[in-house]
C-alpha positions in Angstrom: -4.7 11.7 -12.9 -1.0 12.1 -12.3 -0.4 14.2 -15.5 -0.6 17.5 -13.6 2.2 16.3 -11.3 4.6 15.5 -14.1 5.9 19.1 -14.7 6.2 19.7 -11.0 8.1 16.5 -10.5 10.4 17.3 -13.4 11.2 20.7 -12.0 11.8 19.3 -8.6 14.1 16.6 -10.0 16.1 19.1 -12.0 16.5 21.3 -8.9 17.6 18.3 -6.8 20.2 17.3 -9.4 21.7 20.8 -9.4 21.7 21.0 -5.6 23.3 17.7 -4.8 26.9 16.6 -5.5 27.1 13.8 -8.0 28.9 11.7 -5.4 25.8 11.7 -3.3 23.1 11.8 -6.0 24.0 8.7 -8.0 24.4 6.3 -5.1 21.1 7.7 -3.7 19.4 7.2 -7.1 20.8 3.6 -7.5 19.7 2.7 -4.0 16.2 4.1 -4.6 15.9 2.1 -7.9 17.1 -1.1 -6.1 14.4 -0.7 -3.4 11.7 -0.2 -6.0 13.0 -3.2 -7.9 12.9 -5.4 -4.8 9.4 -4.2 -4.1 8.2 -5.0 -7.6 9.8 -8.5 -7.5 8.1 -9.1 -4.1 4.7 -8.1 -5.4 5.2 -10.2 -8.5 6.2 -13.3 -6.7 3.4 -12.8 -4.1 0.9 -12.6 -7.0 2.1 -16.0 -8.3 1.7 -17.8 -5.0 
């Protein structure tokens, strides 16, 4: 279902990397990964209870 979006997402990501400075891009990326990790942990713990 999401396969058609993969090339578009890749192109958008490459464009974003070129447009943003590394000093902004990497902290933004790490923060986004941290938010997703907390959400996954929350969902996993909630599923156990």
